[in-house]
C-alpha positions as CSV (number, residue, x, y, z in Angstrom):
1,M,127.3,118.8,93.0
2,S,128.2,116.0,95.4
3,T,128.8,112.5,93.9
4,I,129.0,109.1,95.4
5,L,129.7,105.9,93.4
6,I,128.8,102.5,94.9
7,K,130.4,99.6,93.1
8,G,131.4,96.0,93.7
9,G,128.2,94.7,95.3
10,V,125.1,92.9,94.1
11,I,122.3,95.3,93.6
12,A,118.7,94.3,94.3
13,T,116.5,97.2,93.1
14,L,113.1,95.8,94.4
15,G,110.2,97.9,93.2
16,A,108.2,97.2,90.1
17,K,111.1,95.8,88.0
18,N,112.8,94.1,90.9
19,R,116.2,93.5,89.1
20,V,119.2,91.8,90.6
21,L,122.3,93.3,89.1
22,H,125.8,91.8,89.2
23,G,128.7,93.9,87.9
24,H,126.8,97.1,88.2
25,A,127.3,100.4,90.1
26,I,125.1,103.2,91.4
27,L,125.9,106.8,91.0
28,I,124.4,109.3,93.5
29,E,124.3,112.9,92.6
30,N,123.3,115.1,95.6
31,D,120.2,113.4,97.1
32,R,119.1,111.3,94.0
33,I,120.2,108.2,92.2
34,A,121.6,109.5,88.9
35,K,122.5,106.2,87.2
36,I,122.5,102.5,87.6
37,A,124.6,100.7,85.0
38,P,127.4,98.3,84.3
39,V,130.4,99.4,86.3
40,A,132.5,99.9,83.1
41,Q,130.3,102.9,82.2
42,F,131.6,104.9,85.2
43,T,134.9,106.4,84.4
44,G,134.7,109.9,85.9
45,N,136.1,111.3,89.2
46,Y,133.7,111.1,92.1
47,D,133.7,112.7,95.6
48,R,133.3,109.3,97.2
49,V,133.7,105.7,96.0
50,I,132.2,103.0,98.2
51,N,133.5,99.5,97.7
52,A,130.5,97.2,98.2
53,K,132.3,93.9,97.5
54,G,130.7,91.1,99.5
55,K,127.6,93.2,100.1
56,L,124.0,93.2,99.0
57,V,122.9,96.7,98.0
58,L,119.2,97.4,98.8
59,P,116.8,100.3,99.0
60,G,116.3,101.7,102.6
61,F,113.4,100.1,104.4
62,V,110.1,101.8,105.2
63,N,108.4,101.2,108.6
64,A,104.7,101.9,107.9
65,H,103.5,102.2,111.5
66,M,105.7,103.2,114.4
67,H,105.4,104.8,117.9
68,F,108.6,106.5,118.8
69,Y,107.3,107.5,122.2
70,S,107.1,103.9,123.4
71,T,110.9,103.8,123.7
72,F,110.8,104.8,127.4
73,A,108.6,101.8,128.2
74,R,111.4,99.4,127.5
75,G,112.0,97.3,130.6
76,L,109.3,99.1,132.6
77,G,107.8,96.6,135.2
78,K,105.5,98.9,137.1
79,A,102.4,98.2,135.0
80,A,99.9,95.8,136.4
81,P,99.5,92.5,134.6
82,S,96.9,92.7,131.8
83,A,94.4,90.1,130.8
84,N,93.3,91.7,127.6
85,F,94.1,94.6,125.2
86,Q,92.0,97.1,127.0
87,E,93.9,96.5,130.2
88,V,97.2,96.8,128.3
89,L,96.1,100.3,127.3
90,E,94.9,101.3,130.7
91,N,97.7,99.7,132.7
92,L,100.6,100.7,130.5
93,W,100.2,103.0,127.5
94,W,97.6,105.4,128.8
95,R,99.5,105.8,132.1
96,L,102.8,106.3,130.3
97,D,101.7,108.8,127.6
98,K,100.1,111.0,130.2
99,K,103.5,111.5,131.9
100,L,105.5,112.4,128.8
101,T,107.1,115.8,128.5
102,I,108.2,117.5,125.3
103,E,111.8,116.7,126.1
104,D,110.8,113.0,126.6
105,S,109.1,113.0,123.2
106,Y,112.3,114.3,121.6
107,Y,114.7,111.9,123.1
108,S,112.3,108.9,122.9
109,A,112.3,109.6,119.1
110,L,116.0,110.2,118.7
111,I,116.9,106.8,120.2
112,P,114.9,104.6,117.7
113,L,115.9,106.9,114.8
114,L,119.6,106.2,115.5
115,D,118.7,102.5,115.8
116,G,116.8,102.7,112.6
117,I,120.1,103.8,110.8
118,R,121.8,100.7,112.2
119,H,119.1,98.5,110.8
120,G,118.7,100.2,107.4
121,T,115.3,101.7,108.1
122,T,115.3,105.1,106.4
123,T,111.6,106.1,106.5
124,F,109.2,106.0,109.4
125,I,105.5,106.6,109.5
126,D,105.0,107.5,113.2
127,H,102.0,107.9,115.5
128,H,102.6,110.0,118.7
129,A,100.7,110.5,122.0
130,S,101.6,112.8,124.9
131,P,98.2,114.2,126.1
132,F,99.6,116.5,128.8
133,A,102.3,117.8,126.5
134,V,100.5,118.0,123.2
135,R,101.4,121.4,121.8
136,G,104.9,121.4,120.4
137,S,105.3,117.6,120.5
138,L,105.4,117.1,116.7
139,P,108.0,119.8,116.1
140,A,110.2,118.3,118.9
141,I,110.0,114.9,117.1
142,A,110.6,116.6,113.8
143,K,113.8,118.1,115.2
144,A,115.0,114.6,116.1
145,V,114.1,113.4,112.6
146,K,116.1,116.2,111.0
147,Q,119.1,115.5,113.2
148,S,119.1,111.8,112.3
149,G,119.0,112.5,108.6
150,L,116.2,110.0,108.1
151,R,112.6,110.7,106.9
152,A,109.3,110.5,108.8
153,S,105.7,111.2,108.5
154,L,104.4,112.4,111.9
155,C,101.0,112.8,113.4
156,Y,99.4,113.4,116.9
157,E,97.1,110.7,118.3
158,L,93.8,112.6,118.8
159,S,91.5,111.1,121.4
160,D,88.6,112.1,123.7
161,R,89.9,110.1,126.6
162,D,91.5,113.1,128.3
163,G,88.7,115.6,127.8
164,D,87.6,118.3,125.4
165,K,90.5,120.7,125.9
166,I,93.2,118.1,125.1
167,A,91.2,116.8,122.2
168,Q,91.1,120.3,120.8
169,E,94.9,120.6,121.3
170,G,95.3,117.3,119.4
171,I,93.3,118.7,116.4
172,E,95.4,121.9,116.5
173,E,98.7,120.1,116.8
174,N,97.9,117.9,113.8
175,A,96.6,120.8,111.7
176,E,99.6,123.1,112.4
177,F,102.2,120.4,111.7
178,I,100.5,119.4,108.4
179,K,100.3,123.1,107.3
180,A,104.0,123.6,108.2
181,T,105.2,120.5,106.3
182,Q,103.0,121.3,103.3
183,K,104.5,124.9,103.2
184,A,108.1,123.8,103.7
185,G,107.9,121.1,101.0
186,D,110.7,119.3,102.9
187,H,111.1,115.7,101.7
188,Q,112.3,114.6,105.1
189,L,109.1,115.5,106.9
190,H,105.4,114.8,106.2
191,G,102.3,115.3,108.3
192,M,99.2,113.2,108.6
193,F,96.1,113.7,110.8
194,G,96.4,111.2,113.6
195,M,93.7,109.7,115.7
196,H,93.9,107.0,118.3
197,A,91.1,104.7,117.5
198,S,87.4,104.8,116.8
199,F,86.4,103.7,120.3
200,T,88.2,106.6,122.0
201,I,86.7,109.3,119.7
202,G,83.1,110.5,119.9
203,D,81.1,111.7,116.9
204,K,81.6,115.4,117.7
205,T,85.4,115.1,117.7
206,M,85.6,112.8,114.8
207,E,83.5,115.2,112.7
208,K,85.8,118.1,113.6
209,A,88.9,116.0,112.8
210,A,87.5,114.8,109.5
211,K,86.7,118.4,108.4
212,V,90.1,119.7,109.4
213,G,92.0,116.8,107.9
214,N,90.1,116.8,104.6
215,D,90.2,120.6,104.2
216,L,94.0,120.2,104.4
217,G,94.1,117.4,101.9
218,A,95.8,115.2,104.5
219,G,95.4,111.5,105.1
220,F,94.4,110.0,108.4
221,H,96.5,107.6,110.5
222,V,94.2,105.7,112.9
223,H,94.3,102.3,114.7
224,T,91.5,100.1,113.3
225,A,89.9,97.1,114.9
226,E,93.1,96.0,116.6
227,A,91.1,94.1,119.2
228,Q,87.5,92.9,119.1
229,S,86.7,95.4,121.8
230,D,87.0,98.2,119.3
231,Q,84.3,96.7,117.2
232,D,82.1,95.9,120.2
233,Y,82.3,99.5,121.5
234,N,81.4,101.0,118.2
235,V,78.5,98.8,117.5
236,Q,77.1,99.3,121.1
237,H,77.6,103.1,121.2
238,F,77.3,104.2,117.5
239,G,75.4,101.4,115.8
240,L,78.2,101.0,113.2
241,R,81.3,98.9,112.8
242,V,84.7,100.6,112.9
243,V,85.3,100.9,109.1
244,E,81.6,101.8,108.5
245,R,82.0,104.7,111.0
246,F,85.1,105.9,109.3
247,K,83.3,105.9,106.0
248,K,80.4,107.9,107.5
249,F,82.8,110.7,108.6
250,G,85.0,110.7,105.4
251,I,88.1,109.2,107.1
252,L,88.7,106.6,104.4
253,G,90.7,107.4,101.3
254,S,93.9,106.9,99.3
255,K,96.1,108.9,101.7
256,T,94.7,107.2,104.9
257,I,96.5,104.4,106.8
258,L,94.6,101.9,108.9
259,P,97.0,99.9,111.1
260,H,96.1,96.4,112.4
261,C,92.6,95.6,110.9
262,V,92.7,92.3,112.8
263,H,88.9,92.2,113.5
264,I,87.2,93.5,110.3
265,T,84.6,91.7,108.2
266,E,84.7,91.1,104.5
267,A,82.2,93.9,104.1
268,E,84.6,96.3,105.8
269,M,87.4,95.1,103.6
270,D,85.2,96.0,100.6
271,L,84.8,99.5,102.0
272,I,88.6,99.8,102.4
273,K,89.1,98.6,98.8
274,A,86.5,100.8,97.3
275,S,88.1,103.9,99.0
276,D,91.6,102.8,98.1
277,T,92.6,103.1,101.8
278,M,95.9,101.6,103.0
279,V,96.2,99.0,105.7
280,V,99.3,98.2,107.8
281,H,100.1,94.8,109.3
282,N,101.9,94.7,112.7
283,P,102.5,91.0,113.4
284,Q,104.8,91.2,116.4
285,S,102.6,93.7,118.2
286,N,99.4,91.7,117.5
287,M,101.1,88.6,118.9
288,N,102.4,90.4,122.0
289,N,99.0,91.8,122.8
290,A,97.3,88.5,122.0
291,V,94.6,90.3,119.9
292,G,94.6,87.9,116.9
293,I,95.9,87.5,113.4
294,M,95.1,89.7,110.4
295,D,93.5,87.9,107.5
296,L,96.3,89.0,105.2
297,K,95.3,86.5,102.5
298,K,91.8,87.8,102.2
299,L,93.0,91.4,102.2
300,T,95.5,90.7,99.5
301,E,93.0,88.8,97.4
302,K,90.7,91.9,97.4
303,G,93.6,94.0,96.1
304,I,94.0,96.1,99.2
305,L,97.4,97.8,99.7
306,V,98.8,96.2,102.8
307,G,102.1,97.3,104.2
308,L,104.2,96.3,107.2
309,G,104.8,98.1,110.4
310,T,106.3,97.3,113.8
311,D,104.1,99.3,116.2
312,A,107.3,100.1,118.0
313,M,108.2,96.4,118.8
314,T,111.4,96.9,116.7
315,V,112.9,99.1,114.0
316,N,114.4,96.1,112.3
317,M,112.1,95.5,109.3
318,K,113.8,92.3,108.3
319,E,113.0,90.8,111.6
320,E,109.3,91.9,111.3
321,L,109.1,90.3,107.8
322,R,110.3,86.9,109.1
323,V,107.8,87.0,112.1
324,A,105.0,87.8,109.7
325,M,105.9,84.8,107.5
326,W,105.9,82.3,110.4
327,L,102.8,83.8,111.9
328,H,100.7,83.3,108.8
329,H,102.1,79.8,108.2
330,L,101.0,78.9,111.7
331,G,97.8,80.9,111.5
332,Y,96.6,79.3,108.3
333,K,98.1,76.0,109.3
334,N,99.9,75.8,105.9
335,P,103.7,76.1,105.5
336,S,103.2,77.1,101.9
337,C,100.7,79.8,102.5
338,C,101.1,83.5,102.0
339,F,104.7,83.7,100.9
340,M,104.1,86.5,98.4
341,D,101.4,88.1,100.5
342,V,103.9,88.6,103.3
343,V,106.9,89.5,101.1
344,N,104.9,92.1,99.3
345,T,104.1,94.0,102.5
346,L,107.7,95.1,103.1
347,L,109.5,94.7,99.9
348,F,107.0,96.3,97.5
349,N,103.9,97.7,99.3
350,N,105.7,99.8,101.8
351,G,107.3,101.7,99.0
352,K,103.9,102.2,97.4
353,I,102.6,103.6,100.7
354,A,105.5,105.9,101.0
355,E,105.0,107.1,97.4
356,R,101.5,108.2,98.3
357,L,102.9,110.3,101.1
358,W,106.0,111.6,99.2
359,P,105.1,111.4,95.5
360,G,108.0,111.2,93.2
361,L,110.7,110.2,95.6
362,G,110.7,106.6,94.5
363,L,111.1,105.3,98.1
364,G,111.4,101.5,98.7
365,T,113.1,100.9,95.4
366,L,116.4,101.7,93.6
367,T,115.6,103.6,90.4
368,E,117.2,106.3,88.4
369,G,115.8,109.7,89.5
370,G,114.6,108.3,92.8
371,M,115.8,109.4,96.2
372,A,119.1,107.9,97.2
373,D,118.0,105.9,100.2
374,I,120.4,102.9,100.0
375,I,121.7,100.3,102.4
376,L,124.6,97.9,102.1
377,T,124.3,94.6,104.0
378,D,127.1,92.0,104.6
379,Y,125.7,89.1,102.6
380,H,127.9,86.3,101.1
381,T,125.3,84.1,99.4
382,P,125.9,80.4,99.4
383,T,123.4,79.9,96.6
384,P,122.4,81.6,93.3
385,L,121.2,85.2,93.8
386,D,119.0,86.5,91.0
387,E,115.5,87.7,90.2
388,G,114.1,84.3,90.7
389,T,115.7,83.8,94.1
390,I,116.0,87.2,95.7
391,L,112.7,87.0,97.7
392,G,113.7,83.7,99.3
393,H,117.1,85.3,100.2
394,M,115.2,88.3,101.8
395,V,113.3,86.0,104.1
396,F,115.7,83.1,104.8
397,G,119.1,84.8,104.6
398,V,119.3,88.5,104.6
399,P,117.6,89.1,107.9
400,A,120.6,87.6,109.7
401,A,123.0,89.8,107.8
402,P,124.1,93.1,109.5
403,V,123.7,96.4,107.8
404,D,127.1,97.9,107.1
405,T,126.2,101.2,105.4
406,T,123.1,103.4,105.5
407,I,122.5,106.3,103.1
408,A,119.4,108.5,103.2
409,S,118.8,111.3,100.7
410,G,122.3,110.8,99.4
411,R,123.8,111.4,102.9
412,I,126.0,108.7,104.4
413,L,124.6,108.2,107.9
414,M,126.6,105.0,108.7
415,E,129.5,103.4,107.1
416,G,131.5,100.4,108.3
417,K,128.8,100.0,111.0
418,K,129.9,103.4,112.5
419,L,127.3,106.2,112.8
420,L,128.3,109.3,111.0
421,V,125.5,111.6,112.1
422,D,126.2,114.8,114.0
423,V,124.8,113.3,117.2
424,C,126.7,111.9,120.2
425,E,125.1,108.6,120.8
426,A,126.6,108.3,124.3
427,E,125.3,111.7,125.3
428,V,121.9,110.9,123.9
429,G,121.8,107.6,125.7
430,A,122.8,109.2,129.0
431,K,120.1,111.8,128.7
432,A,117.5,109.3,127.7
433,L,118.4,107.2,130.8
434,E,118.0,110.3,133.0
435,L,114.7,111.3,131.5
436,S,113.2,107.7,131.5
437,T,114.2,107.2,135.1
438,A,112.3,110.4,136.1
439,L,109.4,109.3,133.9
440,W,109.2,105.9,135.6
441,A,109.2,107.7,139.0
442,R,106.1,109.6,137.8
443,F,104.4,106.5,136.3
């Protein structure tokens, strides 16, 4: 049995009990948290002892909506200027994803995974697209996840936009990866059934996808009403709004994730609530694409589980949390609005979302018996830090504090800000530069 003792820091458990513990320590046995108790109770010999003095000990963060493949778009200036979201897709993303190779998919995942370690994000829920390199893309990304030591739920972005053959490949890639992860029972990897968005999927393909996904007992991961154009297309071509169409085909449910939901009606919110479907807010992406602001207050009032994602704008969840706070203060024109609505997305709801995908791991919280996903941040608080103040610290102080140590499944992936994974970051960076240069030449 491998044991690690973390002592000397201030522990913030988050989760349902949300305790702030001074003078306590955490004992890790193998991949789980064995005990959280006053430090005096730990008198044994341990394989490793980590001194967390001057640090805030937190659960690893969950990113509830990510696109690893967008890594190679960083700095790309060849796309034509876009006046709306549809043009963003046509001028950038749908040109880029068509050029991706399997090797591109692997390296474009490995880069943000390593960056995730640096920022304390230990779990990702990713959404992949590479329409001319579909088959084998999810196993390639899974290889990167395994090498990083982090955890990810993966899916392939099914769409009709590149023809029937590629759509069928998307169905098969999702199905085979879901089956493989279900058979393996590996807590590092999980499979969902991915779809791009309702406006790029016809009834025939959606019906096929719904049957395959539901037969496998998998949830769906599909962009929802990100822009008004999604709603307009569905009403014009199918006579239904986006969420209504998902209900018709059996896409909604407690394992399904609907990112964005910027342009949904209250009636659609009621369908989401009635089906216990999950929603993910992506504030930086929505601002960048100028699509609008989710009505987080209304969604929360209805009791809908809303998490926080980055849509690949960053892997730094603390940064995303702050942006969400300022966005809703501005959007509602009320500097006192939505504090708990926003804080809940990352600090409580993302753990609940992860629990639906990985039942029993206790992700997003520090609890005895839960998975040992733990981060240590350099945080010397100038004001009291307790259960009554921790959430304010998480918004107004902790985001500026660097992550010192990242542990996932009981494995130390970074300590003293030095990566400890068996991957040469310099070699990965050099290869990514070579591949992205070639990709840009094909763009």
